[in-house]
DSSP file (Angstrom, degrees, kcal/mol; ACC not computed):
  #  RESIDUE AA STRUCTURE BP1 BP2  ACC     N-H-->O    O-->H-N    N-H-->O    O-->H-N    TCO  KAPPA ALPHA  PHI   PSI    X-CA   Y-CA   Z-CA
    1    1 A X              0   0    0      0, 0.0     2,-0.2     0, 0.0    28,-0.0   0.000 360.0 360.0 360.0 124.6   -1.8    0.8  -17.9
    2    2 A X        +     0   0    0     28,-0.1     9,-0.6    30,-0.0     2,-0.3  -0.533 360.0 168.8 -82.1 140.5   -0.2   -0.1  -14.4
    3    3 A X  B     -A   10   0A   0     -2,-0.2     2,-0.4     7,-0.1     7,-0.2  -0.977  35.1-120.4-150.4 136.0    3.3   -1.2  -14.4
    4    4 A X     >  -     0   0    0      5,-1.9     4,-1.5    -2,-0.3    46,-0.2  -0.634  16.2-150.6 -78.6 126.6    5.8   -1.7  -11.5
    5    5 A X  T  4 S+     0   0    0     44,-3.3    72,-1.9    -2,-0.4    75,-0.2   0.709  91.8  39.9 -73.7 -17.2    8.8    0.4  -12.0
    6    6 A X  T  4 S+     0   0    0     43,-0.3    -1,-0.2    70,-0.2    44,-0.1   0.859 128.7  23.5 -93.4 -45.5   11.2   -2.0  -10.1
    7    7 A X  T  4 S-     0   0    0      2,-0.1    -2,-0.2    64,-0.1    69,-0.1   0.587  93.7-126.7-103.4 -10.3   10.1   -5.5  -11.2
    8    8 A X     <  +     0   0    0     -4,-1.5     2,-0.1     1,-0.2    -3,-0.1   0.648  45.0 168.6  75.1  15.7    8.4   -4.7  -14.5
    9    9 A X        -     0   0    0     -6,-0.0    -5,-1.9    66,-0.0     2,-0.3  -0.411   9.4-178.4 -66.7 136.2    5.2   -6.5  -13.6
   10   10 A X  B     -A    3   0A   0     -7,-0.2    -7,-0.1    -2,-0.1    -1,-0.0  -0.793  37.0 -69.8-128.9 167.3    2.4   -5.7  -16.0
   11   11 A X        -     0   0    0     -9,-0.6     2,-0.4    -2,-0.3    18,-0.2  -0.328  50.5-141.3 -58.0 137.8   -1.3   -6.6  -16.4
   12   12 A X  E     -B   28   0B   0     16,-2.7    16,-2.6    -3,-0.0     2,-0.5  -0.823   1.3-143.7-105.7 144.3   -1.9  -10.3  -17.3
   13   13 A X  E     +B   27   0B   0     -2,-0.4     2,-0.3    14,-0.2    14,-0.2  -0.918  32.6 168.3-100.7 130.2   -4.5  -11.5  -19.8
   14   14 A X  E     -B   26   0B   0     12,-3.2    12,-2.7    -2,-0.5     2,-0.5  -0.896  33.9-114.5-138.8 168.2   -6.0  -14.9  -18.6
   15   15 A X  E     -B   25   0B   0     -2,-0.3     2,-0.6    10,-0.2    10,-0.2  -0.918  15.4-147.8-105.3 127.4   -8.9  -17.2  -19.4
   16   16 A X  E     -B   24   0B   0      8,-3.2     8,-1.8    -2,-0.5     2,-0.6  -0.873  23.0-154.4 -91.3 120.7  -11.7  -17.8  -16.9
   17   17 A X  E     -B   23   0B   0     -2,-0.6     6,-0.2     6,-0.2    -2,-0.0  -0.855   4.1-151.8-103.6 117.3  -12.8  -21.5  -17.6
   18   18 A X    >   -     0   0    0      4,-2.2     3,-1.2    -2,-0.6    -1,-0.0  -0.146  34.0 -97.9 -77.0-179.0  -16.3  -22.4  -16.8
   19   19 A X  T 3  S+     0   0    0      1,-0.2    -1,-0.1     2,-0.1    -2,-0.0   0.853 127.9  52.4 -68.5 -31.5  -17.5  -25.9  -15.8
   20   20 A X  T 3  S-     0   0    0      2,-0.1    -1,-0.2     1,-0.0    -2,-0.0   0.301 121.9-112.4 -82.5  10.6  -18.7  -26.5  -19.5
   21   21 A X    <   +     0   0    0     -3,-1.2     2,-0.4     1,-0.2    -2,-0.1   0.792  64.2 153.9  59.4  34.0  -15.1  -25.4  -20.5
   22   22 A X        -     0   0    0      2,-0.0    -4,-2.2     1,-0.0     2,-0.5  -0.782  36.8-139.0 -90.0 134.8  -16.2  -22.2  -22.1
   23   23 A X  E     -B   17   0B   0     -2,-0.4     2,-0.5    -6,-0.2    -6,-0.2  -0.796  19.2-174.1-102.1 133.4  -13.3  -19.7  -22.0
   24   24 A X  E     -B   16   0B   0     -8,-1.8    -8,-3.2    -2,-0.5   -10,-0.1  -0.988  26.7-122.2-128.2 122.8  -13.8  -16.0  -21.2
   25   25 A X  E     +B   15   0B   0     -2,-0.5     2,-0.3   -10,-0.2   -10,-0.2  -0.373  35.4 177.7 -65.6 142.8  -10.9  -13.5  -21.5
   26   26 A X  E     -B   14   0B   0    -12,-2.7   -12,-3.2    -2,-0.0     2,-0.4  -0.974  20.6-142.2-141.2 151.9  -10.1  -11.6  -18.4
   27   27 A X  E     -B   13   0B   0     -2,-0.3     2,-0.5   -14,-0.2   -14,-0.2  -0.972  10.5-166.4-121.8 134.5   -7.5   -9.1  -17.3
   28   28 A X  E     -B   12   0B   0    -16,-2.6   -16,-2.7    -2,-0.4     2,-0.3  -0.977  10.5-150.9-125.8 123.1   -5.8   -9.0  -13.9
   29   29 A X        -     0   0    0     -2,-0.5   -18,-0.1   -18,-0.2     2,-0.1  -0.625  20.1-113.6 -92.0 147.8   -3.8   -5.9  -12.9
   30   30 A X        -     0   0    0     -2,-0.3     2,-1.6   -28,-0.2   -19,-0.1  -0.422  36.6-104.1 -72.6 156.0   -0.9   -6.0  -10.5
   31   31 A X        +     0   0    0     -2,-0.1    21,-1.7   -29,-0.0     2,-0.5  -0.620  52.2 179.2 -78.5  85.4   -1.4   -4.2   -7.1
   32   32 A X  E     -C   51   0C   0     -2,-1.6     2,-0.4    19,-0.2    19,-0.2  -0.788   6.0-174.8-101.1 133.0    0.7   -1.1   -7.9
   33   33 A X  E     -C   50   0C   0     17,-2.9    17,-2.6    -2,-0.5     2,-0.6  -0.925  29.5-122.2-124.5 145.9    1.0    1.8   -5.4
   34   34 A X  E     +C   49   0C   0     -2,-0.4     2,-0.3    15,-0.2    15,-0.2  -0.808  46.3 174.6 -84.2 115.7    2.6    5.1   -5.6
   35   35 A X  E     -C   48   0C   0     13,-3.3    13,-2.5    -2,-0.6     2,-0.6  -0.906  35.7-137.7-129.9 153.8    5.2    5.1   -2.7
   36   36 A X  E     -C   47   0C   0     -2,-0.3     2,-0.4    11,-0.2    11,-0.2  -0.958  31.3-168.4-105.4 122.0    7.9    7.4   -1.4
   37   37 A X  E     -C   46   0C   0      9,-3.5     9,-2.9    -2,-0.6     2,-0.5  -0.906  17.9-127.4-114.5 139.9   10.9    5.2   -0.5
   38   38 A X  E     -C   45   0C   0     -2,-0.4     2,-0.6     7,-0.2    26,-0.5  -0.747  15.1-157.1 -92.9 127.2   14.0    6.2    1.5
   39   39 A X  E  >> -C   44   0C   0      5,-2.6     4,-1.8    -2,-0.5     5,-1.2  -0.911   2.1-159.7-102.8 118.3   17.3    5.5   -0.1
   40   40 A X  T  45S+     0   0    0     -2,-0.6    -1,-0.2     2,-0.2     5,-0.0   0.880  89.8  52.5 -65.3 -41.4   20.1    5.3    2.5
   41   41 A X  T  45S+     0   0    0      1,-0.2    -1,-0.2    -3,-0.1    -2,-0.0   0.929 117.5  36.1 -57.5 -49.6   22.9    6.0    0.1
   42   42 A X  T  45S-     0   0    0      2,-0.2    -1,-0.2     1,-0.0    -2,-0.2   0.698  98.8-138.3 -80.4 -17.5   21.3    9.1   -1.4
   43   43 A X  T  <5 +     0   0    0     -4,-1.8     2,-0.3     1,-0.2    -3,-0.2   0.913  68.2  95.4  62.2  43.7   19.9   10.1    2.0
   44   44 A X  E   <S-C   39   0C   0     -5,-1.2    -5,-2.6    -7,-0.1     2,-0.3  -0.980  78.6 -97.4-156.7 162.9   16.6   11.2    0.4
   45   45 A X  E     -C   38   0C   0     -2,-0.3     2,-0.4    -7,-0.2    -7,-0.2  -0.709  32.2-159.6 -90.7 143.8   13.1   10.0   -0.4
   46   46 A X  E     -C   37   0C   0     -9,-2.9    -9,-3.5    -2,-0.3     2,-0.6  -0.966  10.0-139.6-123.8 129.4   12.4    8.7   -3.9
   47   47 A X  E     +C   36   0C   0     -2,-0.4     2,-0.3   -11,-0.2   -11,-0.2  -0.841  34.4 156.1 -96.8 125.5    8.9    8.4   -5.4
   48   48 A X  E     -C   35   0C   0    -13,-2.5   -13,-3.3    -2,-0.6     2,-0.7  -0.959  43.9-123.3-140.3 155.2    8.1    5.3   -7.4
   49   49 A X  E     +C   34   0C   0     -2,-0.3   -44,-3.3   -15,-0.2     2,-0.3  -0.914  46.6 168.8-102.5 112.2    5.1    3.3   -8.5
   50   50 A X  E     -C   33   0C   0    -17,-2.6   -17,-2.9    -2,-0.7     2,-0.1  -0.883  37.1-111.7-127.4 153.1    5.7   -0.2   -7.2
   51   51 A X  E  >  -C   32   0C   0     -2,-0.3     4,-1.2   -19,-0.2   -19,-0.2  -0.461  31.1-121.1 -79.1 156.3    3.8   -3.5   -6.8
   52   52 A X  H  > S+     0   0    0    -21,-1.7     4,-1.9     1,-0.2     3,-0.3   0.869 114.2  58.7 -67.8 -34.4    3.1   -4.5   -3.2
   53   53 A X  H  > S+     0   0    0      1,-0.2     4,-2.1     2,-0.2    -1,-0.2   0.888 102.5  53.5 -60.3 -37.7    5.1   -7.8   -3.8
   54   54 A X  H  > S+     0   0    0      2,-0.2     4,-2.3     1,-0.2    -1,-0.2   0.834 104.8  55.1 -70.4 -30.3    8.1   -5.7   -4.7
   55   55 A X  H  X S+     0   0    0     -4,-1.2     4,-1.9    -3,-0.3    -1,-0.2   0.924 109.5  47.1 -65.2 -45.3    7.8   -3.8   -1.3
   56   56 A X  H  X S+     0   0    0     -4,-1.9     4,-1.6     2,-0.2    -2,-0.2   0.873 113.9  46.3 -61.9 -41.9    7.9   -7.1    0.5
   57   57 A X  H  X S+     0   0    0     -4,-2.1     4,-2.0     1,-0.2    -2,-0.2   0.888 110.4  54.8 -66.5 -39.5   10.9   -8.4   -1.5
   58   58 A X  H  X>S+     0   0    0     -4,-2.3     5,-2.6     1,-0.2     4,-1.2   0.908 107.7  47.9 -65.3 -41.4   12.7   -5.1   -1.0
   59   59 A X  H  <5S+     0   0    0     -4,-1.9    -1,-0.2     1,-0.2    -2,-0.2   0.866 110.6  53.2 -65.3 -36.4   12.3   -5.3    2.8
   60   60 A X  H  <5S+     0   0    0     -4,-1.6    -2,-0.2     1,-0.2    -1,-0.2   0.871 109.8  47.9 -63.5 -39.1   13.6   -9.0    2.6
   61   61 A X  H  <5S-     0   0    0     -4,-2.0    -1,-0.2    -5,-0.1    -2,-0.2   0.663 125.2 -97.3 -81.2 -19.3   16.8   -7.9    0.7
   62   62 A X  T  <5S-     0   0    0     -4,-1.2    -3,-0.2    -5,-0.2     4,-0.2   0.656  74.5 -41.3 111.6  18.9   17.5   -5.0    3.0
   63   63 A X  S  ><S-     0   0    0     -5,-2.6     4,-1.7     1,-0.2     5,-0.1  -0.517  75.7 -59.2 122.2 173.4   16.1   -1.9    1.5
   64   64 A X  H  > S+     0   0    0    -26,-0.5     4,-2.6     2,-0.2     5,-0.2   0.864 123.9  53.3 -61.9 -45.9   15.7    0.1   -1.7
   65   65 A X  H  > S+     0   0    0      1,-0.2     4,-2.3   -27,-0.2    -1,-0.2   0.939 111.8  44.5 -65.0 -51.7   19.4    0.4   -2.6
   66   66 A X  H  > S+     0   0    0      1,-0.2     4,-1.3     2,-0.2    -1,-0.2   0.895 114.7  49.6 -57.1 -42.0   20.2   -3.3   -2.3
   67   67 A X  H  X S+     0   0    0     -4,-1.7     4,-0.9     1,-0.2    -2,-0.2   0.898 110.8  48.7 -68.8 -42.6   17.0   -4.2   -4.3
   68   68 A X  H >< S+     0   0    0     -4,-2.6     3,-0.7     1,-0.2    -1,-0.2   0.921 110.9  51.6 -65.3 -44.3   17.8   -1.7   -7.2
   69   69 A X  H 3< S+     0   0    0     -4,-2.3    -1,-0.2     1,-0.2    -2,-0.2   0.766 109.9  47.6 -67.1 -25.3   21.3   -2.9   -7.5
   70   70 A X  H 3< S+     0   0    0     -4,-1.3    -1,-0.2    -5,-0.2    -2,-0.2   0.634  92.2  94.4 -89.4 -12.8   20.3   -6.6   -7.8
   71   71 A X  S << S-     0   0    0     -4,-0.9     2,-0.2    -3,-0.7   -64,-0.1  -0.486  81.5-113.2 -76.5 146.8   17.6   -6.0  -10.4
   72   72 A X    >>  -     0   0    0     -2,-0.1     3,-1.0     1,-0.1     4,-0.7  -0.533  25.1-120.3 -73.6 151.3   18.5   -6.4  -14.2
   73   73 A X  T 34 S+     0   0    0      1,-0.3     3,-0.4     2,-0.2    -1,-0.1   0.745 106.3  67.4 -63.7 -28.1   18.4   -3.2  -16.1
   74   74 A X  T 34 S+     0   0    0      1,-0.2    -1,-0.3   -66,-0.0    -3,-0.0   0.849 101.0  47.2 -63.8 -33.7   15.7   -4.5  -18.5
   75   75 A X  T <4 S+     0   0    0     -3,-1.0    -1,-0.2   -69,-0.1    -2,-0.2   0.718  95.0  92.5 -81.2 -19.4   13.0   -4.7  -15.8
   76   76 A X  S  < S-     0   0    0     -4,-0.7   -70,-0.2    -3,-0.4     2,-0.2  -0.452  72.9-130.9 -79.5 143.4   13.7   -1.2  -14.4
   77   77 A X     >  -     0   0    0    -72,-1.9     4,-2.8    -2,-0.1     5,-0.2  -0.503  34.1 -98.6 -83.4 166.7   11.8    1.9  -15.7
   78   78 A X  H  > S+     0   0    0      1,-0.2     4,-2.0     2,-0.2     5,-0.1   0.823 124.8  51.0 -52.8 -37.5   13.7    5.0  -16.8
   79   79 A X  H  > S+     0   0    0      2,-0.2     4,-1.9     1,-0.2    -1,-0.2   0.893 111.2  46.2 -68.1 -43.9   13.0    6.7  -13.4
   80   80 A X  H  > S+     0   0    0      2,-0.2     4,-2.1     1,-0.2    -2,-0.2   0.896 111.2  53.7 -69.8 -36.3   14.2    3.7  -11.5
   81   81 A X  H  X S+     0   0    0     -4,-2.8     4,-2.9     1,-0.2     5,-0.2   0.935 107.3  52.0 -60.5 -43.3   17.4    3.4  -13.7
   82   82 A X  H  X S+     0   0    0     -4,-2.0     4,-1.8     1,-0.2    -1,-0.2   0.908 110.9  46.4 -63.0 -42.4   18.1    7.1  -13.0
   83   83 A X  H  X S+     0   0    0     -4,-1.9     4,-1.9     2,-0.2    -1,-0.2   0.850 112.3  50.7 -66.5 -34.4   17.9    6.4   -9.3
   84   84 A X  H  X S+     0   0    0     -4,-2.1     4,-2.3     2,-0.2    -2,-0.2   0.909 110.3  49.8 -64.0 -47.4   20.1    3.3   -9.6
   85   85 A X  H  X S+     0   0    0     -4,-2.9     4,-2.6     1,-0.2    -2,-0.2   0.884 109.6  51.3 -66.0 -36.6   22.7    5.2  -11.5
   86   86 A X  H  X S+     0   0    0     -4,-1.8     4,-2.1    -5,-0.2    -1,-0.2   0.893 109.9  50.5 -68.8 -38.4   22.8    8.0   -8.9
   87   87 A X  H  X S+     0   0    0     -4,-1.9     4,-2.4     2,-0.2    -2,-0.2   0.918 110.5  49.0 -58.9 -45.8   23.2    5.3   -6.2
   88   88 A X  H  X S+     0   0    0     -4,-2.3     4,-2.4     1,-0.2    -2,-0.2   0.905 111.0  48.8 -62.0 -44.2   26.1    3.8   -8.0
   89   89 A X  H  X S+     0   0    0     -4,-2.6     4,-1.7     2,-0.2    -1,-0.2   0.898 112.6  48.5 -64.7 -38.8   27.9    7.1   -8.6
   90   90 A X  H  X S+     0   0    0     -4,-2.1     4,-1.9    -5,-0.2    -2,-0.2   0.901 111.7  49.8 -66.1 -38.1   27.5    8.0   -4.9
   91   91 A X  H  X S+     0   0    0     -4,-2.4     4,-2.1     1,-0.2    -2,-0.2   0.935 110.5  49.8 -68.5 -42.4   28.8    4.6   -3.8
   92   92 A X  H  X S+     0   0    0     -4,-2.4     4,-1.1     1,-0.2    -1,-0.2   0.816 108.4  52.8 -68.5 -26.5   31.9    5.0   -6.1
   93   93 A X  H  X S+     0   0    0     -4,-1.7     4,-1.4     2,-0.2    -1,-0.2   0.910 108.6  50.6 -66.6 -42.7   32.6    8.5   -4.7
   94   94 A X  H  < S+     0   0    0     -4,-1.9    -2,-0.2     1,-0.2    -1,-0.2   0.877 108.3  52.8 -66.3 -38.0   32.6    7.0   -1.1
   95   95 A X  H  < S+     0   0    0     -4,-2.1    -1,-0.2     1,-0.2    -2,-0.2   0.821 105.9  54.2 -67.6 -30.1   35.0    4.2   -2.1
   96   96 A X  H  <        0   0    0     -4,-1.1    -1,-0.2     1,-0.2    -2,-0.2   0.865 360.0 360.0 -68.8 -34.5   37.5    6.8   -3.6
   97   97 A X     <        0   0    0     -4,-1.4    -1,-0.2    -3,-0.1    -2,-0.2   0.459 360.0 360.0 -88.9 360.0   37.6    8.7   -0.4
C-alpha cells in the first residue's frame, strides 16, 4: 500500500457512477515517489517516499526542513518523525552557541 511519509496521503476508495447510476467500486492510489531530499539543517540527503503534491508544497514552503516542522506529528511516518527530531535537535544546538 502506497503512503506518503510527509502528508499521510493513502489510497482512496471511490465509486465510478455510470449514466444508469450503477456504482462500481474503484481505488485510486496517490502518486508516491521514492526521493532523496536535501536537508539544509542536517547538511545531508534524506530518502523518503513522498507524493508529488508534497514535493510541490515543500518547494512553496521553502524546503524540506520548513515543511517537516510545519506538519502535525500524526501525519508523519516514523522515518519522517526521526528526521524532524534530528532537525529540531540540531537547531536547538545552534541556538545555544
